C-alpha positions as CSV (number, residue, x, y, z in Angstrom):
1,M,50.8,118.1,67.5
2,R,53.0,120.8,69.1
3,Q,56.1,118.7,68.8
4,S,55.4,118.0,65.2
5,I,55.1,121.7,64.4
6,S,58.3,122.4,66.2
7,F,60.1,119.6,64.3
8,I,58.9,120.8,61.0
9,A,60.0,124.4,61.8
10,K,63.5,123.3,62.8
11,L,63.8,121.2,59.7
12,I,62.8,124.2,57.5
13,V,65.5,126.3,59.2
14,V,68.2,123.7,58.5
15,S,67.0,123.3,55.0
16,L,67.1,127.1,54.4
17,L,70.7,127.2,55.8
18,F,71.8,124.5,53.4
19,G,70.0,126.1,50.5
20,V,71.5,129.5,51.1
21,L,75.1,128.1,51.4
22,F,74.7,125.9,48.3
23,S,73.2,128.7,46.3
24,Y,76.0,131.0,47.3
25,A,78.6,128.4,46.2
26,M,76.9,127.7,42.9
27,F,76.3,131.3,41.8
28,Q,79.5,132.8,43.3
29,G,81.8,130.0,42.3
30,G,85.5,130.0,43.1
31,F,87.5,128.3,45.8
32,V,86.5,130.4,48.7
33,S,82.7,130.0,48.3
34,W,83.0,126.2,47.8
35,F,85.4,126.0,50.8
36,L,82.9,127.8,53.0
37,F,80.2,125.4,51.9
38,Y,82.2,122.2,52.5
39,A,83.6,123.6,55.8
40,F,80.1,124.3,57.1
41,L,78.6,121.0,55.7
42,P,79.6,118.9,58.7
43,F,77.8,121.3,61.0
44,L,74.7,121.1,58.8
45,L,74.8,117.3,58.9
46,Y,75.2,117.4,62.7
47,M,72.2,119.7,63.0
48,I,70.2,117.1,61.0
49,G,71.5,114.3,63.2
50,V,70.5,116.2,66.4
51,L,67.1,116.9,64.9
52,L,66.5,113.2,64.0
53,Y,68.1,111.7,67.1
54,P,65.4,110.3,69.4
55,M,65.6,111.4,73.0
56,N,62.3,109.9,74.3
57,N,63.8,106.4,74.8
58,W,66.4,107.3,77.4
59,K,66.1,105.5,80.8
60,V,66.2,107.5,84.0
61,E,67.3,106.1,87.4
62,R,67.4,108.1,90.6
63,K,69.0,106.9,93.8
64,L,68.7,108.5,97.2
65,S,71.2,108.0,100.0
66,K,68.2,107.3,102.2
67,R,64.4,107.1,101.6
68,V,63.5,108.0,105.2
69,A,64.9,111.0,106.9
70,T,64.2,113.5,109.7
71,A,63.4,117.2,109.1
72,G,66.5,119.3,108.7
73,E,68.7,116.5,107.4
74,T,70.4,116.2,104.0
75,V,69.9,113.6,101.4
76,D,72.3,112.9,98.5
77,V,70.8,112.2,95.1
78,E,72.4,110.4,92.1
79,V,70.7,110.5,88.8
80,T,71.7,108.2,85.9
81,L,70.6,108.7,82.3
82,T,71.1,105.7,80.0
83,R,70.8,106.0,76.2
84,R,71.0,103.2,73.6
85,Y,73.1,104.8,70.8
86,P,76.4,106.6,71.3
87,F,75.5,109.6,69.2
88,P,77.9,112.4,69.9
89,I,76.1,115.0,72.0
90,H,78.0,118.2,72.5
91,Y,76.3,119.2,75.7
92,C,73.3,118.5,77.9
93,V,71.5,120.7,80.4
94,I,69.8,118.6,83.0
95,E,67.3,120.1,85.3
96,E,65.5,118.5,88.3
97,F,61.9,119.2,89.0
98,F,61.2,119.7,92.7
99,P,57.6,119.4,94.1
100,D,56.0,122.2,96.0
101,S,56.4,120.3,99.2
102,L,60.2,120.7,98.9
103,Q,60.1,124.4,98.2
104,R,60.7,125.0,101.9
105,Q,63.5,124.4,104.3
106,D,63.6,123.2,107.9
107,T,66.1,124.9,110.2
108,H,64.8,123.2,113.4
109,V,64.1,125.7,116.1
110,E,65.3,128.7,114.1
111,K,62.3,128.5,111.8
112,F,60.0,129.5,114.6
113,R,61.6,132.9,115.2
114,Y,59.4,134.3,112.4
115,M,56.2,132.4,113.0
116,N,54.1,135.4,112.1
117,D,55.6,135.7,108.6
118,P,53.7,133.5,106.1
119,E,56.7,133.4,103.7
120,S,59.1,132.3,106.4
121,G,60.7,129.0,105.5
122,R,60.1,129.4,101.8
123,Y,63.1,128.3,99.8
124,I,63.3,127.9,96.0
125,R,65.2,124.8,95.1
126,K,66.9,124.7,91.7
127,V,69.3,122.1,90.4
128,K,70.8,122.5,86.9
129,R,73.8,120.6,85.6
130,V,75.7,121.1,82.3
131,V,77.5,117.9,81.1
132,F,79.4,117.1,78.0
133,P,78.7,113.4,77.3
134,W,79.8,113.2,73.6
135,F,79.8,109.4,72.9
136,K,79.0,108.3,76.5
137,T,75.9,106.1,76.8
138,K,75.6,106.8,80.6
139,I,75.3,110.3,82.1
140,R,75.5,110.7,85.8
141,Y,75.2,113.7,88.1
142,R,74.8,114.2,91.8
143,F,73.3,116.8,94.0
144,S,72.2,117.2,97.6
145,V,68.9,118.3,99.1
146,D,69.6,119.9,102.5
147,K,67.4,121.2,105.3
148,L,64.6,118.8,104.3
149,P,61.1,119.9,105.4
150,R,58.7,117.5,107.0
151,G,56.4,115.6,104.6
152,E,56.1,113.0,101.9
153,H,58.0,114.3,98.9
154,I,57.9,112.8,95.4
155,L,60.6,113.7,92.9
156,Q,58.8,113.3,89.7
157,A,60.7,114.4,86.6
158,V,64.0,115.4,85.0
159,R,64.2,117.7,82.0
160,V,67.1,117.3,79.5
161,K,68.0,119.9,76.9
162,T,70.6,119.6,74.1
163,G,71.3,121.2,70.7
164,D,73.9,121.8,68.0
165,F,77.0,124.0,68.3
166,F,75.4,127.2,67.2
167,G,72.0,126.9,68.8
168,F,69.9,126.6,65.6
169,V,68.5,123.3,66.7
170,K,67.5,122.7,70.3
171,K,65.8,119.7,71.7
172,E,64.4,118.9,75.1
173,H,62.5,116.1,76.8
174,V,61.0,115.6,80.2
175,Y,61.5,112.2,81.7
176,H,58.9,111.2,84.4
177,H,60.3,109.0,87.1
178,D,58.8,109.0,90.6
179,T,61.1,108.7,93.6
180,S,59.5,109.1,97.1
181,L,61.1,110.5,100.2
182,L,59.5,110.4,103.6
183,V,60.7,113.0,106.2
184,F,59.6,112.6,109.8
185,P,59.1,115.6,112.0
186,Y,62.0,116.9,114.1
187,Q,61.7,115.8,117.7
188,R,63.0,117.5,120.9
189,P,63.0,116.4,124.5
190,V,59.8,117.3,126.4
191,H,59.9,118.0,130.2
192,L,56.5,117.3,131.7
193,H,56.0,119.2,135.0
194,E,53.4,117.4,137.1
195,R,51.1,119.8,138.8
196,V,50.1,119.4,142.5
197,Y,46.4,119.4,143.4
198,S,45.0,120.3,146.8
199,F,42.6,118.1,148.7
200,E,41.1,118.3,152.2
201,Q,43.9,116.2,153.6
202,G,46.6,118.6,152.2
203,S,48.6,119.1,149.0
204,S,49.5,116.0,147.1
205,P,49.7,114.9,143.4
206,S,46.3,113.4,142.5
207,F,48.0,111.0,140.0
208,K,50.9,110.8,137.6
209,L,50.9,110.2,133.9
210,N,52.8,106.9,134.3
211,E,50.8,105.8,137.3
212,K,50.1,102.0,137.7
213,N,47.4,100.5,139.8
214,T,48.3,97.1,141.4
215,N,46.4,94.8,143.7
216,I,46.8,91.1,144.5
217,V,49.8,89.2,143.2
218,T,48.6,86.4,141.0
219,G,51.8,85.0,139.5
220,V,55.2,85.8,138.1
221,R,56.5,86.5,134.6
222,E,59.7,87.6,132.8
223,Y,61.0,91.0,133.6
224,M,60.1,93.6,130.9
225,P,61.5,97.1,130.4
226,G,59.4,99.6,132.3
227,D,58.6,97.3,135.2
228,R,59.4,98.7,138.6
229,F,62.5,97.3,140.4
230,A,60.4,96.7,143.5
231,W,58.2,94.2,141.6
232,V,61.2,91.8,141.1
233,D,60.5,88.3,142.7
234,W,64.0,87.5,143.9
235,K,63.2,83.9,145.0
236,T,61.9,82.9,141.5
237,T,64.8,84.9,139.9
238,A,67.4,82.9,141.9
239,R,65.7,79.6,141.1
240,K,65.3,80.2,137.3
241,N,68.5,82.2,136.9
242,E,66.7,84.9,135.0
243,M,65.0,88.2,136.0
244,M,61.3,87.6,137.0
245,T,58.8,90.1,138.2
246,K,55.5,89.8,140.0
247,E,52.2,89.8,138.1
248,F,49.2,91.5,139.7
249,E,45.5,90.9,139.4
250,Q,45.1,94.4,138.0
251,E,48.0,95.9,136.2
252,K,46.8,98.8,134.1
253,S,48.3,102.1,133.1
254,V,46.4,105.3,132.8
255,D,45.1,105.5,129.3
256,M,46.0,108.7,127.5
257,L,44.8,110.1,124.2
258,I,46.5,112.9,122.2
259,I,44.2,114.7,119.7
260,L,45.8,116.8,116.9
261,N,43.8,119.5,115.2
262,A,44.6,119.1,111.4
263,V,41.8,121.4,110.1
264,Y,42.7,124.2,107.8
265,D,42.2,127.8,109.0
266,P,42.5,130.7,106.5
267,V,44.2,133.0,109.1
268,M,46.5,130.3,110.5
269,S,50.3,130.7,110.3
270,P,51.8,127.7,108.4
271,L,54.5,127.5,111.1
272,S,51.8,127.2,113.8
273,F,50.7,123.9,112.3
274,E,54.3,122.8,111.9
275,G,54.9,123.6,115.5
276,A,51.8,121.5,116.5
277,V,53.0,118.5,114.5
278,E,56.5,118.8,115.9
279,F,55.3,119.1,119.4
280,S,52.9,116.2,119.0
281,A,55.8,114.0,117.7
282,S,58.0,115.0,120.6
283,L,55.2,114.4,123.1
284,L,54.4,111.0,121.7
285,D,58.1,110.0,121.9
286,E,58.3,111.1,125.5
287,L,55.1,109.4,126.6
288,H,56.0,106.2,124.8
289,Q,58.9,105.8,127.2
290,T,56.6,105.6,130.1
291,S,54.5,102.6,131.1
292,S,51.2,104.4,130.1
293,Q,49.1,103.2,127.2
294,L,48.9,105.9,124.6
295,G,46.5,106.6,121.8
296,F,46.7,109.1,119.0
297,L,43.9,110.8,117.0
298,T,44.1,113.3,114.2
299,L,41.0,115.2,113.1
300,G,41.2,116.9,109.7
301,D,40.2,116.1,106.2
302,Q,40.4,112.4,107.2
303,R,40.1,110.9,110.6
304,S,43.1,108.8,111.7
305,Y,43.0,106.9,114.9
306,F,45.7,104.8,116.5
307,P,44.4,102.8,119.4
308,F,45.9,102.3,122.9
309,Q,49.0,100.2,122.3
310,K,52.6,100.2,123.2
311,D,55.0,98.7,120.7
312,Y,57.5,99.9,118.1
313,S,55.3,99.3,115.1
314,H,52.5,101.3,116.7
315,K,54.9,104.2,117.2
316,Q,56.2,104.0,113.6
317,R,52.7,104.2,112.2
318,I,52.0,107.3,114.2
319,Q,55.3,108.9,113.0
320,G,54.4,108.1,109.4
321,Q,51.0,109.8,109.9
322,L,52.7,112.9,111.4
323,A,55.1,113.0,108.4
324,K,52.3,113.1,105.8
325,I,49.6,115.1,107.6
326,R,48.5,118.4,106.1
327,P,45.9,121.0,107.3
328,I,43.3,120.5,104.7
329,G,40.2,119.6,106.6
330,R,36.9,121.3,105.8
331,T,34.7,120.2,108.7
332,P,35.2,122.5,111.7
333,F,37.4,121.0,114.4
334,A,34.8,121.7,117.1
335,Q,32.2,119.7,115.2
336,Q,34.6,116.8,114.8
337,L,35.7,116.9,118.4
338,D,32.0,116.8,119.6
339,R,31.5,113.7,117.4
340,E,34.5,111.9,118.8
341,R,33.6,112.8,122.4
342,T,30.7,110.5,122.4
343,Q,32.9,107.5,121.4
344,L,35.7,108.1,123.8
345,P,35.9,106.0,127.0
346,S,35.5,107.8,130.3
347,G,38.3,108.4,132.8
348,I,41.2,108.9,130.3
349,I,43.7,111.7,130.1
350,S,43.1,113.7,127.0
351,M,45.6,116.1,125.4
352,V,44.5,118.4,122.6
353,V,47.1,120.1,120.4
354,S,45.6,122.8,118.3
355,H,46.7,125.8,116.2
356,Q,43.4,127.5,116.5
357,L,41.0,128.5,119.3
358,N,37.5,130.0,119.0
359,S,34.3,130.0,120.9
360,D,33.1,126.7,119.3
361,I,36.3,124.9,120.2
362,H,36.1,126.4,123.7
363,Q,32.6,124.9,124.2
364,S,33.8,121.5,122.8
365,L,36.7,121.5,125.2
366,L,34.4,122.2,128.2
367,K,32.2,119.2,127.2
368,L,35.2,117.0,126.7
369,A,36.6,117.9,130.1
370,K,33.5,116.6,131.9
371,K,34.2,113.1,130.4
372,C,38.0,113.0,130.9
373,R,40.0,112.4,134.0
374,R,42.1,115.3,133.0
375,L,42.2,117.5,130.0
376,I,45.3,119.4,128.8
377,F,45.1,121.9,126.0
378,F,48.2,122.9,124.0
379,Y,47.7,126.1,122.0
380,I,50.3,126.9,119.3
381,R,50.0,130.5,118.2
382,P,52.4,133.4,117.3
383,Q,52.7,135.9,120.0
384,E,51.6,138.8,117.7
385,Q,48.5,137.0,116.7
386,M,47.3,136.4,120.3
387,S,44.1,138.5,120.5
388,F,42.0,139.7,123.5
389,Q,39.5,136.9,122.7
390,D,42.3,134.3,122.9
391,H,43.3,135.4,126.4
392,Q,39.6,135.5,127.5
393,L,39.0,131.9,126.2
394,I,42.2,130.6,127.8
395,K,41.2,132.2,131.2
396,Q,37.8,130.6,131.0
397,L,39.3,127.2,130.2
398,K,41.6,127.4,133.2
399,N,38.7,128.4,135.4
400,H,36.9,125.2,134.5
401,G,39.9,123.1,135.5
402,I,41.5,122.6,132.0
403,L,45.2,123.0,132.0
404,V,46.3,125.3,129.1
405,N,49.8,125.5,127.7
406,V,50.5,128.3,125.2
407,L,53.4,127.7,122.9
408,S,54.6,130.7,121.0
409,E,58.0,131.8,119.6
410,E,59.6,131.9,123.0
411,Q,58.7,128.2,123.8
412,L,59.2,126.8,120.2
413,T,62.7,128.2,119.8
414,Q,64.0,126.4,122.9
415,R,66.0,123.2,122.6
416,E,63.5,121.5,124.9
417,F,59.8,121.7,125.4
418,E,58.7,122.5,128.9
419,V,55.0,122.1,129.6
420,N,52.7,121.6,132.6
421,T,50.7,118.4,132.9
């Protein structure tokens, strides 16, 4: 309806121009008046042609240099518009529509210098190109999207504007064409400092994250990455001419579970959650390199659980979840954590990464610590937002044997994470 009214209005304008010029030539007479009429007649015909020319049947193709990227990288985009008829188009203004998820930029560690600023990282992306296709049936233009933020982004539409030489007739059409782009979180090395615990016999580490328990040798198998060099069976290796390692009756790694808080908090800093996701991705990558079995759990609007496994596809599924996750949960994190606690096996190492801490979460962590072999809490918070209550709750958690790591601007702006485990 709206397009029909616009078409009729433009047609009336062109008709009035034609009527005015023709009336002037008829009533005025003479060479000059008719010369002006015939000189302007091609422009009037071109206006009618632009008005009647269909733009809704163009085909749009968008190509990305890569569909999967890492936060902070640059992706090159090429857009091709194909039309059927070589109607002479004087100019085209092509505009790309960017989703809200791309109206930010990732500058790696630099973005965390202003964690307390909610507008930090906002970046309005605009891409407009003016081309002069004339009789060309294919129109191409290229642009780059730099400093990509983490997330799943969908480029949905392209708007094309054109018109006549004088601007009396203008046309535009929006072409919907979805192109997805998945951006994984930026990862950094993580240095895990093992703490030493005191026993009656003296000071010694109680256990390590990559600890393995071995008992009686039951056989041999092929050597796999991560096996200790001391387990190599040299006799069998020499006989079979390939690396063989001993297989034990009990060969089990310490099970670990990382829990990420993905619940929305009205007073949270958006960069706090980004820091939590980035740290979780880096921690997962570091722990996957050890021989320990690793599980991952996100609690937010939807529960996503990745069981204890150690293979490449398992790691990729987790990274995909970290790329798409958003803090949109409605159920309080403490309530979800209490529900999950009853289903967790005993004797595992639990690591909780959270951008919020309150009395309810404090109580849930204390209950979880009684069931876990060790509980480590990573609290991501801007330094200026650290309140007296935060310090009190952290002190109480430490008094109950929970290891707490606070990650603020000072830690998040480093090239490497250094945490205590």
